[in-house]
MARLUMZA-84751 format. One record per residue: residue number from 1; x, y, z of N, C-alpha, C in turn. Coordinates in nm, 2 decimals. Example, Ala and Ser with C-alpha at 12.3 -4.5 7.8 and 13.67 -1.06 7.14 Angstrom:
<sites>
i; n_px; n_py; n_pz; ca_px; ca_py; ca_pz; c_px; c_py; c_pz
1; 1.32; -0.57; 0.78; 1.23; -0.45; 0.78; 1.32; -0.33; 0.78
2; 1.28; -0.22; 0.71; 1.37; -0.11; 0.71; 1.29; 0.00; 0.79
</sites>
This chain:
<sites>
i; n_px; n_py; n_pz; ca_px; ca_py; ca_pz; c_px; c_py; c_pz
1; 8.96; 12.48; 15.90; 8.90; 12.61; 15.86; 8.78; 12.63; 15.95
2; 8.76; 12.75; 15.99; 8.64; 12.79; 16.07; 8.56; 12.88; 15.99
3; 8.43; 12.86; 15.99; 8.33; 12.94; 15.91; 8.20; 12.94; 15.99
4; 8.11; 13.03; 15.94; 7.97; 13.04; 16.00; 7.88; 12.98; 15.90
5; 7.77; 12.92; 15.95; 7.67; 12.86; 15.86; 7.54; 12.92; 15.90
6; 7.46; 12.96; 15.80; 7.32; 13.01; 15.82; 7.23; 12.92; 15.73
7; 7.12; 12.89; 15.79; 7.01; 12.82; 15.71; 6.89; 12.91; 15.70
8; 6.83; 12.91; 15.58; 6.72; 13.00; 15.56; 6.61; 12.93; 15.48
9; 6.49; 12.98; 15.49; 6.38; 12.92; 15.41; 6.31; 13.03; 15.33
10; 6.24; 12.99; 15.23; 6.16; 13.08; 15.15; 6.05; 13.00; 15.08
11; 5.93; 13.05; 15.07; 5.82; 12.98; 15.00; 5.80; 13.03; 14.86
12; 5.79; 12.94; 14.76; 5.76; 12.97; 14.62; 5.61; 12.97; 14.60
13; 5.57; 13.03; 14.49; 5.43; 13.02; 14.45; 5.40; 12.88; 14.41
14; 5.28; 12.83; 14.44; 5.24; 12.69; 14.42; 5.20; 12.68; 14.27
15; 5.29; 12.68; 14.18; 5.26; 12.68; 14.04; 5.38; 12.60; 13.97
16; 5.35; 12.47; 13.93; 5.46; 12.39; 13.87; 5.54; 12.45; 13.76
17; 5.47; 12.53; 13.68; 5.54; 12.60; 13.56; 5.64; 12.70; 13.62
18; 5.59; 12.78; 13.72; 5.68; 12.88; 13.77; 5.80; 12.82; 13.85
19; 5.77; 12.71; 13.92; 5.88; 12.64; 13.99; 5.98; 12.59; 13.89
20; 5.94; 12.53; 13.78; 6.03; 12.48; 13.68; 6.12; 12.59; 13.62
21; 6.06; 12.71; 13.60; 6.13; 12.83; 13.55; 6.23; 12.87; 13.66
22; 6.19; 12.87; 13.78; 6.28; 12.92; 13.89; 6.40; 12.82; 13.90
23; 6.37; 12.69; 13.89; 6.48; 12.60; 13.89; 6.58; 12.62; 13.77
24; 6.53; 12.66; 13.66; 6.62; 12.69; 13.54; 6.70; 12.81; 13.57
25; 6.65; 12.91; 13.64; 6.73; 13.03; 13.67; 6.84; 13.00; 13.76
26; 6.83; 12.89; 13.84; 6.93; 12.85; 13.93; 7.02; 12.73; 13.89
27; 6.99; 12.69; 13.76; 7.07; 12.57; 13.71; 7.21; 12.61; 13.69
28; 7.30; 12.51; 13.68; 7.44; 12.53; 13.67; 7.47; 12.62; 13.55
29; 7.54; 12.73; 13.58; 7.58; 12.83; 13.48; 7.47; 12.93; 13.45
30; 7.35; 12.92; 13.50; 7.24; 13.01; 13.46; 7.23; 13.14; 13.55
31; 7.28; 13.13; 13.67; 7.27; 13.24; 13.76; 7.36; 13.35; 13.71
32; 7.32; 13.48; 13.72; 7.40; 13.59; 13.67; 7.53; 13.59; 13.74
33; 7.65; 13.60; 13.67; 7.78; 13.60; 13.74; 7.79; 13.72; 13.84
34; 7.73; 13.83; 13.82; 7.73; 13.94; 13.91; 7.67; 13.91; 14.05
35; 7.58; 13.82; 14.05; 7.51; 13.78; 14.17; 7.60; 13.69; 14.26
36; 7.66; 13.59; 14.20; 7.75; 13.51; 14.28; 7.88; 13.59; 14.31
37; 7.93; 13.68; 14.23; 8.04; 13.76; 14.26; 8.01; 13.85; 14.38
38; 7.89; 13.91; 14.38; 7.85; 13.99; 14.49; 7.84; 13.92; 14.62
39; 7.79; 13.79; 14.62; 7.78; 13.71; 14.74; 7.92; 13.69; 14.79
40; 8.02; 13.66; 14.71; 8.16; 13.64; 14.75; 8.22; 13.76; 14.81
41; 8.18; 13.88; 14.74; 8.24; 14.00; 14.79; 8.20; 14.04; 14.93
42; 8.07; 14.00; 14.97; 8.03; 14.03; 15.11; 8.07; 13.93; 15.21
43; 8.13; 13.82; 15.17; 8.18; 13.72; 15.27; 8.11; 13.59; 15.26
44; 8.03; 13.56; 15.16; 7.97; 13.43; 15.15; 8.06; 13.34; 15.08
45; 8.10; 13.23; 15.14; 8.20; 13.14; 15.09; 8.13; 13.04; 14.99
46; 8.01; 12.99; 15.03; 7.94; 12.89; 14.96; 7.80; 12.90; 14.99
47; 7.71; 12.86; 14.89; 7.57; 12.86; 14.91; 7.51; 12.74; 14.84
48; 7.41; 12.68; 14.90; 7.33; 12.57; 14.84; 7.19; 12.60; 14.86
49; 7.10; 12.57; 14.76; 6.96; 12.59; 14.78; 6.89; 12.45; 14.74
50; 6.81; 12.41; 14.83; 6.73; 12.28; 14.81; 6.59; 12.31; 14.80
51; 6.51; 12.23; 14.73; 6.37; 12.25; 14.72; 6.29; 12.12; 14.76
52; 6.18; 12.14; 14.83; 6.08; 12.04; 14.86; 5.95; 12.10; 14.84
53; 5.88; 12.05; 14.73; 5.75; 12.11; 14.70; 5.77; 12.26; 14.67
54; 5.71; 12.35; 14.75; 5.72; 12.49; 14.73; 5.82; 12.56; 14.83
55; 5.88; 12.48; 14.91; 5.97; 12.53; 15.02; 6.12; 12.52; 14.97
56; 6.19; 12.63; 14.98; 6.33; 12.64; 14.95; 6.40; 12.64; 15.08
57; 6.52; 12.57; 15.09; 6.61; 12.57; 15.20; 6.74; 12.61; 15.15
58; 6.80; 12.72; 15.21; 6.93; 12.77; 15.17; 7.03; 12.74; 15.28
59; 7.14; 12.69; 15.24; 7.25; 12.67; 15.34; 7.36; 12.76; 15.29
60; 7.40; 12.86; 15.38; 7.50; 12.96; 15.34; 7.61; 12.96; 15.43
61; 7.73; 12.93; 15.38; 7.86; 12.93; 15.46; 7.93; 13.06; 15.44
62; 7.98; 13.12; 15.54; 8.03; 13.25; 15.54; 8.17; 13.26; 15.61
63; 8.24; 13.37; 15.59; 8.36; 13.39; 15.67; 8.32; 13.39; 15.82
64; 8.42; 13.35; 15.90; 8.40; 13.34; 16.05; 8.36; 13.47; 16.11
65; 8.40; 13.58; 16.06; 8.36; 13.71; 16.12; 8.24; 13.78; 16.05
66; 8.17; 13.70; 15.98; 8.05; 13.75; 15.90; 7.95; 13.82; 15.99
67; 7.90; 13.94; 15.95; 7.79; 14.00; 16.02; 7.67; 14.00; 15.92
68; 7.58; 13.92; 15.96; 7.46; 13.89; 15.86; 7.39; 14.01; 15.82
69; 7.35; 14.09; 15.91; 7.27; 14.21; 15.88; 7.35; 14.31; 15.79
70; 7.47; 14.33; 15.83; 7.56; 14.43; 15.76; 7.58; 14.37; 15.61
71; 7.61; 14.24; 15.60; 7.64; 14.19; 15.47; 7.52; 14.19; 15.38
72; 7.40; 14.16; 15.43; 7.28; 14.16; 15.35; 7.25; 14.30; 15.30
73; 7.27; 14.40; 15.39; 7.25; 14.54; 15.35; 7.35; 14.58; 15.24
74; 7.47; 14.54; 15.25; 7.57; 14.57; 15.15; 7.54; 14.49; 15.02
75; 7.50; 14.37; 15.03; 7.47; 14.29; 14.91; 7.36; 14.36; 14.83
76; 7.26; 14.41; 14.90; 7.14; 14.47; 14.83; 7.18; 14.59; 14.75
77; 7.30; 14.65; 14.78; 7.34; 14.77; 14.71; 7.44; 14.74; 14.59
78; 7.47; 14.62; 14.57; 7.57; 14.58; 14.47; 7.50; 14.58; 14.33
79; 7.58; 14.60; 14.22; 7.52; 14.60; 14.09; 7.44; 14.47; 14.05
80; 7.32; 14.50; 14.00; 7.23; 14.40; 13.94; 7.16; 14.32; 14.05
81; 7.19; 14.34; 14.18; 7.12; 14.26; 14.29; 6.97; 14.30; 14.29
82; 6.94; 14.42; 14.29; 6.80; 14.46; 14.29; 6.72; 14.41; 14.17
83; 6.79; 14.41; 14.05; 6.73; 14.36; 13.93; 6.70; 14.21; 13.94
84; 6.80; 14.14; 14.00; 6.78; 13.99; 14.02; 6.67; 13.97; 14.12
85; 6.66; 14.04; 14.23; 6.55; 14.02; 14.33; 6.42; 14.05; 14.27
86; 6.41; 14.15; 14.18; 6.28; 14.18; 14.11; 6.25; 14.06; 14.02
87; 6.34; 14.01; 13.95; 6.32; 13.90; 13.85; 6.27; 13.77; 13.93
88; 6.34; 13.73; 14.04; 6.30; 13.61; 14.10; 6.17; 13.63; 14.19
89; 6.13; 13.75; 14.22; 6.02; 13.77; 14.31; 5.89; 13.72; 14.25
90; 5.88; 13.71; 14.11; 5.75; 13.66; 14.05; 5.73; 13.51; 14.09
91; 5.84; 13.44; 14.13; 5.83; 13.30; 14.16; 5.81; 13.28; 14.31
92; 5.83; 13.38; 14.39; 5.84; 13.37; 14.53; 5.71; 13.43; 14.60
93; 5.67; 13.38; 14.71; 5.56; 13.44; 14.79; 5.61; 13.56; 14.86
94; 5.64; 13.67; 14.79; 5.69; 13.79; 14.85; 5.67; 13.90; 14.76
95; 5.69; 14.03; 14.80; 5.67; 14.14; 14.72; 5.79; 14.16; 14.62
96; 5.76; 14.23; 14.51; 5.87; 14.25; 14.41; 5.98; 14.34; 14.45
97; 5.95; 14.42; 14.55; 6.06; 14.52; 14.60; 6.13; 14.47; 14.72
98; 6.10; 14.35; 14.77; 6.17; 14.29; 14.89; 6.31; 14.26; 14.86
99; 6.40; 14.28; 14.95; 6.54; 14.25; 14.94; 6.56; 14.10; 14.98
100; 6.67; 14.04; 14.94; 6.70; 13.90; 14.98; 6.69; 13.89; 15.13
101; 6.74; 13.99; 15.21; 6.73; 13.98; 15.36; 6.58; 13.97; 15.40
102; 6.49; 14.04; 15.33; 6.35; 14.04; 15.37; 6.28; 13.91; 15.33
103; 6.32; 13.85; 15.22; 6.26; 13.73; 15.17; 6.29; 13.60; 15.24
104; 6.42; 13.59; 15.26; 6.47; 13.46; 15.32; 6.47; 13.47; 15.47
105; 6.40; 13.37; 15.54; 6.38; 13.37; 15.68; 6.49; 13.28; 15.74
106; 6.56; 13.33; 15.84; 6.66; 13.25; 15.91; 6.59; 13.13; 15.98
107; 6.65; 13.01; 15.97; 6.59; 12.89; 16.04; 6.68; 12.86; 16.16
108; 6.61; 12.83; 16.27; 6.68; 12.80; 16.39; 6.72; 12.65; 16.39
109; 6.85; 12.62; 16.42; 6.89; 12.49; 16.44; 6.85; 12.44; 16.58
110; 6.78; 12.33; 16.58; 6.74; 12.28; 16.72; 6.82; 12.15; 16.76
111; 6.90; 12.10; 16.66; 6.98; 11.98; 16.70; 7.10; 11.97; 16.61
112; 7.21; 11.94; 16.67; 7.34; 11.91; 16.60; 7.41; 11.80; 16.68
113; 7.44; 11.69; 16.62; 7.51; 11.58; 16.69; 7.63; 11.64; 16.75
114; 7.66; 11.61; 16.87; 7.78; 11.65; 16.95; 7.80; 11.80; 16.96
115; 7.69; 11.87; 16.96; 7.70; 12.02; 16.97; 7.76; 12.06; 17.10
116; 7.85; 12.15; 17.10; 7.93; 12.19; 17.22; 7.90; 12.33; 17.27
117; 7.82; 12.41; 17.20; 7.78; 12.54; 17.25; 7.65; 12.59; 17.20
118; 7.59; 12.69; 17.26; 7.47; 12.75; 17.22; 7.49; 12.86; 17.12
119; 7.40; 12.89; 17.03; 7.41; 12.99; 16.93; 7.29; 13.08; 16.93
120; 7.32; 13.20; 16.88; 7.21; 13.30; 16.86; 7.18; 13.29; 16.71
121; 7.06; 13.28; 16.67; 7.01; 13.26; 16.54; 7.08; 13.36; 16.44
122; 7.08; 13.49; 16.48; 7.13; 13.60; 16.39; 7.28; 13.59; 16.38
123; 7.35; 13.52; 16.47; 7.50; 13.52; 16.46; 7.55; 13.40; 16.38
124; 7.46; 13.31; 16.33; 7.51; 13.20; 16.26; 7.57; 13.09; 16.35
125; 7.60; 12.98; 16.29; 7.66; 12.86; 16.37; 7.80; 12.84; 16.33
126; 7.89; 12.85; 16.42; 8.03; 12.83; 16.40; 8.06; 12.68; 16.36
127; 8.12; 12.66; 16.25; 8.15; 12.52; 16.20; 8.30; 12.52; 16.18
128; 8.36; 12.40; 16.20; 8.50; 12.38; 16.18; 8.52; 12.25; 16.09
129; 8.60; 12.26; 15.99; 8.64; 12.14; 15.92; 8.79; 12.14; 15.91
130; 8.85; 12.02; 15.92; 8.99; 12.01; 15.91; 9.03; 12.01; 15.76
131; 9.13; 12.08; 15.73; 9.18; 12.09; 15.59; 9.31; 12.03; 15.57
</sites>
């Protein structure tokens, strides 16, 4: 299987109570089903979010032909997405009207063991797994 991988970061407010609430919003079964359905609809195959202190790291695996800018614009227009972004913005160091595309910063990969080609940050990183 061939897919693209994007890594992104976002900073949370430095408030342990807010961070605990944010983690609850993302706990198993807590995220609104419309949000994950929308991600799948625009070509996101899988997503993971990790936290270290106030820094979030997102790993997003997408279809091989995924166009990041186009998909993020489309995602912002889906039902409940704006409502979700407004909800989670109180925990994030960002404005309440910012879209997911505006909040999450793409992270440049500077090393991959046995890397065979160069990549453009906006285009994602082609990954292959044997199925």
